[in-house]
N, CA, C and O atoms as a GROMACS GRO file, in nm:
protein
  452
    1MET      N    1  -3.268   5.321   3.327
    1MET     CA    2  -3.108   5.352   3.340
    1MET      C    3  -3.041   5.221   3.278
    1MET      O    4  -3.074   5.107   3.310
    2LYS      N    5  -2.948   5.252   3.191
    2LYS     CA    6  -2.878   5.144   3.134
    2LYS      C    7  -2.734   5.136   3.185
    2LYS      O    8  -2.671   5.241   3.202
    3THR      N    9  -2.682   5.028   3.209
    3THR     CA   10  -2.541   5.012   3.275
    3THR      C   11  -2.480   4.912   3.184
    3THR      O   12  -2.542   4.868   3.088
    4THR      N   13  -2.348   4.873   3.215
    4THR     CA   14  -2.277   4.783   3.134
    4THR      C   15  -2.341   4.646   3.158
    4THR      O   16  -2.378   4.607   3.268
    5ALA      N   17  -2.349   4.579   3.049
    5ALA     CA   18  -2.426   4.445   3.062
    5ALA      C   19  -2.342   4.367   3.169
    5ALA      O   20  -2.219   4.360   3.173
    6LEU      N   21  -2.426   4.313   3.250
    6LEU     CA   22  -2.368   4.228   3.356
    6LEU      C   23  -2.433   4.082   3.339
    6LEU      O   24  -2.556   4.072   3.339
    7LYS      N   25  -2.351   3.968   3.325
    7LYS     CA   26  -2.406   3.844   3.285
    7LYS      C   27  -2.446   3.770   3.425
    7LYS      O   28  -2.536   3.687   3.423
    8CYS      N   29  -2.386   3.799   3.534
    8CYS     CA   30  -2.410   3.734   3.646
    8CYS      C   31  -2.552   3.808   3.707
    8CYS      O   32  -2.552   3.929   3.726
    9PRO      N   33  -2.652   3.738   3.730
    9PRO     CA   34  -2.776   3.794   3.775
    9PRO      C   35  -2.767   3.859   3.920
    9PRO      O   36  -2.833   3.957   3.955
   10VAL      N   37  -2.676   3.792   4.001
   10VAL     CA   38  -2.658   3.855   4.132
   10VAL      C   39  -2.586   3.995   4.125
   10VAL      O   40  -2.615   4.086   4.203
   11ALA      N   41  -2.496   4.004   4.030
   11ALA     CA   42  -2.430   4.126   4.022
   11ALA      C   43  -2.522   4.236   3.957
   11ALA      O   44  -2.507   4.353   3.993
   12LEU      N   45  -2.606   4.206   3.870
   12LEU     CA   46  -2.711   4.289   3.830
   12LEU      C   47  -2.809   4.332   3.934
   12LEU      O   48  -2.838   4.450   3.953
   13ALA      N   49  -2.860   4.230   4.001
   13ALA     CA   50  -2.952   4.283   4.124
   13ALA      C   51  -2.870   4.372   4.229
   13ALA      O   52  -2.923   4.464   4.292
   14SER      N   53  -2.748   4.339   4.240
   14SER     CA   54  -2.665   4.413   4.337
   14SER      C   55  -2.644   4.554   4.283
   14SER      O   56  -2.654   4.650   4.360
   15ARG      N   57  -2.616   4.569   4.161
   15ARG     CA   58  -2.603   4.702   4.100
   15ARG      C   59  -2.716   4.786   4.099
   15ARG      O   60  -2.700   4.908   4.112
   16VAL      N   61  -2.840   4.732   4.083
   16VAL     CA   62  -2.978   4.806   4.099
   16VAL      C   63  -3.004   4.843   4.233
   16VAL      O   64  -3.051   4.955   4.256
   17LEU      N   65  -2.975   4.756   4.332
   17LEU     CA   66  -2.998   4.781   4.480
   17LEU      C   67  -2.876   4.840   4.547
   17LEU      O   68  -2.877   4.843   4.670
   18SER      N   69  -2.773   4.885   4.482
   18SER     CA   70  -2.650   4.930   4.546
   18SER      C   71  -2.664   5.037   4.645
   18SER      O   72  -2.767   5.105   4.643
   19GLY      N   73  -2.577   5.059   4.728
   19GLY     CA   74  -2.575   5.175   4.815
   19GLY      C   75  -2.646   5.139   4.948
   19GLY      O   76  -2.696   5.029   4.972
   20LYS      N   77  -2.645   5.235   5.022
   20LYS     CA   78  -2.703   5.228   5.167
   20LYS      C   79  -2.863   5.245   5.164
   20LYS      O   80  -2.936   5.187   5.245
   21TRP      N   81  -2.908   5.325   5.067
   21TRP     CA   82  -3.042   5.375   5.089
   21TRP      C   83  -3.145   5.313   4.988
   21TRP      O   84  -3.263   5.309   5.020
   22LYS      N   85  -3.105   5.265   4.870
   22LYS     CA   86  -3.202   5.215   4.773
   22LYS      C   87  -3.292   5.121   4.835
   22LYS      O   88  -3.413   5.143   4.842
   23ALA      N   89  -3.234   5.008   4.882
   23ALA     CA   90  -3.332   4.886   4.933
   23ALA      C   91  -3.418   4.946   5.053
   23ALA      O   92  -3.532   4.901   5.065
   24ARG      N   93  -3.376   5.044   5.144
   24ARG     CA   94  -3.447   5.096   5.233
   24ARG      C   95  -3.557   5.190   5.178
   24ARG      O   96  -3.666   5.200   5.233
   25VAL      N   97  -3.526   5.250   5.079
   25VAL     CA   98  -3.640   5.327   5.009
   25VAL      C   99  -3.754   5.231   4.961
   25VAL      O  100  -3.871   5.250   4.992
   26ILE      N  101  -3.714   5.131   4.889
   26ILE     CA  102  -3.807   5.030   4.826
   26ILE      C  103  -3.883   4.965   4.935
   26ILE      O  104  -4.004   4.946   4.920
   27TRP      N  105  -3.820   4.929   5.047
   27TRP     CA  106  -3.884   4.860   5.159
   27TRP      C  107  -3.982   4.948   5.219
   27TRP      O  108  -4.094   4.904   5.244
   28THR      N  109  -3.951   5.076   5.244
   28THR     CA  110  -4.031   5.177   5.305
   28THR      C  111  -4.160   5.186   5.222
   28THR      O  112  -4.271   5.181   5.276
   29LEU      N  113  -4.144   5.199   5.082
   29LEU     CA  114  -4.259   5.230   4.989
   29LEU      C  115  -4.350   5.103   4.976
   29LEU      O  116  -4.472   5.110   4.964
   30GLN      N  117  -4.277   4.986   4.981
   30GLN     CA  118  -4.349   4.863   4.999
   30GLN      C  119  -4.437   4.847   5.118
   30GLN      O  120  -4.550   4.799   5.107
   31ARG      N  121  -4.383   4.890   5.239
   31ARG     CA  122  -4.459   4.874   5.358
   31ARG      C  123  -4.561   4.988   5.383
   31ARG      O  124  -4.673   4.962   5.429
   32GLN      N  125  -4.525   5.110   5.353
   32GLN     CA  126  -4.607   5.218   5.371
   32GLN      C  127  -4.703   5.278   5.268
   32GLN      O  128  -4.795   5.354   5.298
   33GLY      N  129  -4.671   5.233   5.131
   33GLY     CA  130  -4.747   5.278   5.018
   33GLY      C  131  -4.684   5.424   4.962
   33GLY      O  132  -4.572   5.466   4.990
   34PRO      N  133  -4.762   5.478   4.894
   34PRO     CA  134  -4.709   5.613   4.835
   34PRO      C  135  -4.685   5.712   4.944
   34PRO      O  136  -4.765   5.732   5.035
   35LEU      N  137  -4.568   5.778   4.929
   35LEU     CA  138  -4.532   5.873   5.035
   35LEU      C  139  -4.479   6.004   4.959
   35LEU      O  140  -4.429   6.001   4.847
   36ARG      N  141  -4.495   6.108   5.028
   36ARG     CA  142  -4.434   6.229   4.983
   36ARG      C  143  -4.279   6.249   5.031
   36ARG      O  144  -4.233   6.183   5.124
   37PHE      N  145  -4.215   6.331   4.971
   37PHE     CA  146  -4.079   6.341   4.989
   37PHE      C  147  -4.031   6.353   5.152
   37PHE      O  148  -3.945   6.288   5.211
   38SER      N  149  -4.108   6.445   5.196
   38SER     CA  150  -4.080   6.462   5.340
   38SER      C  151  -4.122   6.356   5.438
   38SER      O  152  -4.061   6.342   5.544
   39ASP      N  153  -4.231   6.276   5.402
   39ASP     CA  154  -4.261   6.156   5.470
   39ASP      C  155  -4.143   6.051   5.457
   39ASP      O  156  -4.095   5.991   5.554
   40LEU      N  157  -4.102   6.035   5.323
   40LEU     CA  158  -3.984   5.946   5.301
   40LEU      C  159  -3.872   5.980   5.387
   40LEU      O  160  -3.822   5.891   5.456
   41ARG      N  161  -3.823   6.107   5.390
   41ARG     CA  162  -3.711   6.150   5.454
   41ARG      C  163  -3.719   6.118   5.607
   41ARG      O  164  -3.619   6.083   5.669
   42ARG      N  165  -3.852   6.132   5.668
   42ARG     CA  166  -3.871   6.111   5.805
   42ARG      C  167  -3.864   5.963   5.832
   42ARG      O  168  -3.816   5.924   5.939
   43ALA      N  169  -3.909   5.878   5.742
   43ALA     CA  170  -3.897   5.733   5.748
   43ALA      C  171  -3.769   5.673   5.753
   43ALA      O  172  -3.752   5.563   5.805
   44LEU      N  173  -3.665   5.749   5.695
   44LEU     CA  174  -3.539   5.713   5.665
   44LEU      C  175  -3.427   5.793   5.745
   44LEU      O  176  -3.328   5.831   5.682
   45PRO      N  177  -3.438   5.817   5.862
   45PRO     CA  178  -3.326   5.906   5.927
   45PRO      C  179  -3.196   5.827   5.915
   45PRO      O  180  -3.206   5.705   5.910
   46PRO      N  181  -3.096   5.875   5.911
   46PRO     CA  182  -3.052   6.022   5.896
   46PRO      C  183  -3.031   6.060   5.756
   46PRO      O  184  -2.940   6.140   5.735
   47ILE      N  185  -3.106   6.014   5.650
   47ILE     CA  186  -3.081   6.045   5.515
   47ILE      C  187  -3.088   6.203   5.491
   47ILE      O  188  -3.172   6.268   5.553
   48SER      N  189  -3.006   6.263   5.407
   48SER     CA  190  -3.014   6.408   5.377
   48SER      C  191  -3.111   6.418   5.249
   48SER      O  192  -3.138   6.325   5.174
   49ASP      N  193  -3.157   6.548   5.238
   49ASP     CA  194  -3.230   6.580   5.130
   49ASP      C  195  -3.160   6.551   4.994
   49ASP      O  196  -3.222   6.504   4.899
   50ARG      N  197  -3.027   6.582   4.989
   50ARG     CA  198  -2.954   6.567   4.863
   50ARG      C  199  -2.930   6.417   4.832
   50ARG      O  200  -2.933   6.381   4.714
   51ILE      N  201  -2.908   6.331   4.927
   51ILE     CA  202  -2.889   6.196   4.904
   51ILE      C  203  -3.028   6.131   4.867
   51ILE      O  204  -3.034   6.057   4.769
   52LEU      N  205  -3.140   6.158   4.942
   52LEU     CA  206  -3.268   6.100   4.906
   52LEU      C  207  -3.323   6.132   4.762
   52LEU      O  208  -3.387   6.051   4.695
   53THR      N  209  -3.286   6.276   4.718
   53THR     CA  210  -3.319   6.313   4.594
   53THR      C  211  -3.253   6.228   4.486
   53THR      O  212  -3.316   6.180   4.392
   54ARG      N  213  -3.116   6.211   4.505
   54ARG     CA  214  -3.043   6.120   4.419
   54ARG      C  215  -3.081   5.975   4.407
   54ARG      O  216  -3.084   5.913   4.301
   55GLU      N  217  -3.112   5.924   4.535
   55GLU     CA  218  -3.149   5.785   4.516
   55GLU      C  219  -3.301   5.775   4.457
   55GLU      O  220  -3.336   5.671   4.401
   56LEU      N  221  -3.381   5.875   4.470
   56LEU     CA  222  -3.514   5.855   4.418
   56LEU      C  223  -3.496   5.874   4.264
   56LEU      O  224  -3.563   5.801   4.191
   57ARG      N  225  -3.416   5.960   4.214
   57ARG     CA  226  -3.398   5.978   4.071
   57ARG      C  227  -3.334   5.852   4.023
   57ARG      O  228  -3.382   5.805   3.920
   58GLU      N  229  -3.239   5.791   4.077
   58GLU     CA  230  -3.190   5.671   4.024
   58GLU      C  231  -3.286   5.562   4.030
   58GLU      O  232  -3.290   5.485   3.934
   59LEU      N  233  -3.367   5.546   4.132
   59LEU     CA  234  -3.470   5.437   4.128
   59LEU      C  235  -3.584   5.465   4.025
   59LEU      O  236  -3.649   5.373   3.976
   60GLU      N  237  -3.605   5.592   3.995
   60GLU     CA  238  -3.715   5.623   3.894
   60GLU      C  239  -3.657   5.600   3.761
   60GLU      O  240  -3.730   5.563   3.669
   61ALA      N  241  -3.516   5.621   3.742
   61ALA     CA  242  -3.445   5.588   3.612
   61ALA      C  243  -3.451   5.440   3.596
   61ALA      O  244  -3.453   5.398   3.480
   62TRP      N  245  -3.453   5.359   3.687
   62TRP     CA  246  -3.451   5.206   3.679
   62TRP      C  247  -3.588   5.166   3.652
   62TRP      O  248  -3.611   5.051   3.615
   63ASP      N  249  -3.697   5.266   3.669
   63ASP     CA  250  -3.842   5.237   3.665
   63ASP      C  251  -3.878   5.152   3.762
   63ASP      O  252  -3.962   5.067   3.734
   64LEU      N  253  -3.825   5.156   3.888
   64LEU     CA  254  -3.859   5.079   4.011
   64LEU      C  255  -3.962   5.158   4.092
   64LEU      O  256  -4.049   5.103   4.161
   65ILE      N  257  -3.947   5.295   4.079
   65ILE     CA  258  -4.053   5.371   4.157
   65ILE      C  259  -4.108   5.471   4.045
   65ILE      O  260  -4.044   5.505   3.945
   66ALA      N  261  -4.242   5.514   4.080
   66ALA     CA  262  -4.288   5.622   4.006
   66ALA      C  263  -4.303   5.746   4.088
   66ALA      O  264  -4.309   5.745   4.211
   67ARG      N  265  -4.310   5.850   4.018
   67ARG     CA  266  -4.338   5.982   4.071
   67ARG      C  267  -4.462   6.047   4.032
   67ARG      O  268  -4.466   6.089   3.916
   68ASP      N  269  -4.573   6.066   4.111
   68ASP     CA  270  -4.695   6.106   4.060
   68ASP      C  271  -4.708   6.256   4.124
   68ASP      O  272  -4.674   6.285   4.238
   69GLU      N  273  -4.758   6.336   4.038
   69GLU     CA  274  -4.776   6.491   4.076
   69GLU      C  275  -4.938   6.499   4.066
   69GLU      O  276  -5.003   6.475   3.964
   70LEU      N  277  -4.984   6.533   4.182
   70LEU     CA  278  -5.140   6.536   4.196
   70LEU      C  279  -5.168   6.692   4.217
   70LEU      O  280  -5.102   6.764   4.292
   71ALA      N  281  -5.269   6.732   4.142
   71ALA     CA  282  -5.297   6.881   4.161
   71ALA      C  283  -5.402   6.894   4.277
   71ALA      O  284  -5.519   6.855   4.274
   72VAL      N  285  -5.333   6.961   4.385
   72VAL     CA  286  -5.423   6.981   4.501
   72VAL      C  287  -5.516   7.094   4.480
   72VAL      O  288  -5.634   7.092   4.516
   73SER      N  289  -5.452   7.198   4.415
   73SER     CA  290  -5.523   7.319   4.374
   73SER      C  291  -5.456   7.375   4.253
   73SER      O  292  -5.342   7.341   4.220
   74PRO      N  293  -5.535   7.470   4.183
   74PRO     CA  294  -5.456   7.516   4.051
   74PRO      C  295  -5.317   7.556   4.074
   74PRO      O  296  -5.234   7.544   3.983
   75ALA      N  297  -5.284   7.606   4.197
   75ALA     CA  298  -5.141   7.654   4.204
   75ALA      C  299  -5.051   7.549   4.289
   75ALA      O  300  -4.932   7.573   4.311
   76LEU      N  301  -5.108   7.440   4.332
   76LEU     CA  302  -5.035   7.354   4.422
   76LEU      C  303  -5.030   7.217   4.377
   76LEU      O  304  -5.137   7.157   4.367
   77LEU      N  305  -4.913   7.152   4.346
   77LEU     CA  306  -4.890   7.017   4.315
   77LEU      C  307  -4.852   6.942   4.442
   77LEU      O  308  -4.780   6.991   4.528
   78LYS      N  309  -4.905   6.817   4.448
   78LYS     CA  310  -4.864   6.735   4.565
   78LYS      C  311  -4.795   6.616   4.488
   78LYS      O  312  -4.858   6.547   4.408
   79THR      N  313  -4.658   6.595   4.516
   79THR     CA  314  -4.568   6.498   4.464
   79THR      C  315  -4.568   6.378   4.556
   79THR      O  316  -4.543   6.394   4.675
   80GLU      N  317  -4.597   6.254   4.504
   80GLU     CA  318  -4.580   6.121   4.585
   80GLU      C  319  -4.490   6.041   4.504
   80GLU      O  320  -4.465   6.066   4.386
   81TYR      N  321  -4.438   5.942   4.574
   81TYR     CA  322  -4.348   5.844   4.517
   81TYR      C  323  -4.409   5.709   4.564
   81TYR      O  324  -4.444   5.693   4.681
   82ARG      N  325  -4.422   5.613   4.472
   82ARG     CA  326  -4.474   5.476   4.502
   82ARG      C  327  -4.387   5.371   4.420
   82ARG      O  328  -4.313   5.411   4.330
   83LEU      N  329  -4.395   5.240   4.452
   83LEU     CA  330  -4.326   5.148   4.382
   83LEU      C  331  -4.414   5.140   4.239
   83LEU      O  332  -4.537   5.151   4.240
   84SER      N  333  -4.344   5.122   4.127
   84SER     CA  334  -4.394   5.093   3.994
   84SER      C  335  -4.444   4.953   4.000
   84SER      O  336  -4.418   4.877   4.094
   85ASP      N  337  -4.520   4.918   3.891
   85ASP     CA  338  -4.538   4.771   3.878
   85ASP      C  339  -4.422   4.682   3.859
   85ASP      O  340  -4.429   4.563   3.891
   86PHE      N  341  -4.309   4.737   3.805
   86PHE     CA  342  -4.180   4.684   3.792
   86PHE      C  343  -4.122   4.678   3.932
   86PHE      O  344  -4.071   4.571   3.968
   87GLY      N  345  -4.123   4.774   4.008
   87GLY     CA  346  -4.069   4.777   4.135
   87GLY      C  347  -4.133   4.676   4.229
   87GLY      O  348  -4.065   4.618   4.313
   88ARG      N  349  -4.270   4.653   4.216
   88ARG     CA  350  -4.330   4.554   4.291
   88ARG      C  351  -4.283   4.413   4.271
   88ARG      O  352  -4.306   4.327   4.356
   89THR      N  353  -4.218   4.387   4.163
   89THR     CA  354  -4.156   4.262   4.136
   89THR      C  355  -4.039   4.226   4.240
   89THR      O  356  -3.998   4.112   4.256
   90LEU      N  357  -3.993   4.332   4.304
   90LEU     CA  358  -3.894   4.327   4.405
   90LEU      C  359  -3.951   4.288   4.554
   90LEU      O  360  -3.877   4.274   4.651
   91GLU      N  361  -4.086   4.275   4.559
   91GLU     CA  362  -4.149   4.255   4.689
   91GLU      C  363  -4.105   4.121   4.757
   91GLU      O  364  -4.078   4.115   4.877
   92PRO      N  365  -4.102   4.020   4.677
   92PRO     CA  366  -4.053   3.888   4.748
   92PRO      C  367  -3.891   3.895   4.788
   92PRO      O  368  -3.845   3.836   4.886
   93VAL      N  369  -3.822   3.964   4.710
   93VAL     CA  370  -3.682   3.974   4.730
   93VAL      C  371  -3.673   4.060   4.862
   93VAL      O  372  -3.597   4.023   4.952
   94MET      N  373  -3.740   4.162   4.874
   94MET     CA  374  -3.743   4.253   5.000
   94MET      C  375  -3.793   4.175   5.118
   94MET      O  376  -3.738   4.187   5.227
   95ALA      N  377  -3.896   4.098   5.100
   95ALA     CA  378  -3.960   4.009   5.201
   95ALA      C  379  -3.851   3.908   5.253
   95ALA      O  380  -3.836   3.888   5.374
   96ALA      N  381  -3.773   3.843   5.155
   96ALA     CA  382  -3.667   3.748   5.193
   96ALA      C  383  -3.569   3.808   5.257
   96ALA      O  384  -3.524   3.753   5.357
   97MET      N  385  -3.519   3.925   5.217
   97MET     CA  386  -3.409   3.997   5.297
   97MET      C  387  -3.450   4.034   5.446
   97MET      O  388  -3.375   4.021   5.543
   98ALA      N  389  -3.584   4.084   5.449
   98ALA     CA  390  -3.634   4.113   5.589
   98ALA      C  391  -3.633   3.988   5.679
   98ALA      O  392  -3.590   3.992   5.794
   99ASP      N  393  -3.684   3.875   5.621
   99ASP     CA  394  -3.674   3.749   5.707
   99ASP      C  395  -3.550   3.708   5.736
   99ASP      O  396  -3.533   3.668   5.851
  100TRP      N  397  -3.451   3.707   5.656
  100TRP     CA  398  -3.324   3.672   5.671
  100TRP      C  399  -3.263   3.774   5.782
  100TRP      O  400  -3.202   3.727   5.877
  101GLY      N  401  -3.280   3.900   5.772
  101GLY     CA  402  -3.225   3.984   5.871
  101GLY      C  403  -3.287   3.974   6.019
  101GLY      O  404  -3.223   3.990   6.123
  102ASN      N  405  -3.421   3.945   6.011
  102ASN     CA  406  -3.495   3.904   6.146
  102ASN      C  407  -3.422   3.799   6.207
  102ASN      O  408  -3.377   3.806   6.322
  103GLN      N  409  -3.407   3.681   6.116
  103GLN     CA  410  -3.352   3.564   6.181
  103GLN      C  411  -3.218   3.578   6.232
  103GLN      O  412  -3.184   3.518   6.335
  104HIS      N  413  -3.139   3.655   6.166
  104HIS     CA  414  -2.985   3.658   6.218
  104HIS      C  415  -2.941   3.793   6.269
  104HIS      O  416  -2.825   3.834   6.268
  105ARG      N  417  -3.039   3.853   6.311
  105ARG     CA  418  -3.006   4.000   6.369
  105ARG      C  419  -2.914   3.982   6.492
  105ARG      O  420  -2.806   4.042   6.498
  106VAL      N  421  -2.958   3.897   6.593
  106VAL     CA  422  -2.872   3.877   6.715
  106VAL      C  423  -2.721   3.845   6.667
  106VAL      O  424  -2.624   3.915   6.695
  107LYS      N  425  -2.719   3.742   6.600
  107LYS     CA  426  -2.575   3.689   6.556
  107LYS      C  427  -2.491   3.794   6.489
  107LYS      O  428  -2.370   3.802   6.509
  108LEU      N  429  -2.560   3.879   6.408
  108LEU     CA  430  -2.473   3.982   6.327
  108LEU      C  431  -2.449   4.106   6.406
  108LEU      O  432  -2.343   4.170   6.401
  109ASN      N  433  -2.554   4.139   6.480
  109ASN     CA  434  -2.525   4.277   6.547
  109ASN      C  435  -2.558   4.279   6.700
  109ASN      O  436  -2.532   4.377   6.769
  110GLY      N  437  -2.609   4.178   6.745
  110GLY     CA  438  -2.636   4.171   6.903
  110GLY      C  439  -2.761   4.233   6.938
  110GLY      O  440  -2.792   4.237   7.057
  111ASP      N  441  -2.842   4.286   6.844
  111ASP     CA  442  -2.973   4.352   6.885
  111ASP      C  443  -3.068   4.234   6.910
  111ASP      O  444  -3.060   4.125   6.854
  112GLU      N  445  -3.158   4.271   7.001
  112GLU     CA  446  -3.273   4.170   7.033
  112GLU      C  447  -3.395   4.232   6.992
  112GLU      O  448  -3.495   4.163   7.011
  113GLY      N  449  -3.412   4.347   6.941
  113GLY     CA  450  -3.538   4.402   6.895
  113GLY      C  451  -3.528   4.489   6.791
  113GLY      O  452  -3.629   4.542   6.744
   0.00000   0.00000   0.00000
């Protein structure tokens, strides 16, 4: 997916990971591995089918995730989503975000767990 050229690297990264769900989809696939659509939806409540479909398409257009269709039988395909090799380059970014969130959870929203 192409966008207007952004010279600021933080703006570019923010554009790619924008929205409520993209980072969460990437984090879920990073932690759980390849997942079917319904498994992803269950892992990300309360996301709707429409929003999840849109987010998956955008992440696929950025080449951050891959969509694999596996033939279970001649008449049935099993579709799974996984991080692409390019998407795996976000793993240290996502780990840093998770560490920061864990370290500052209480200060930011009062949660203890």
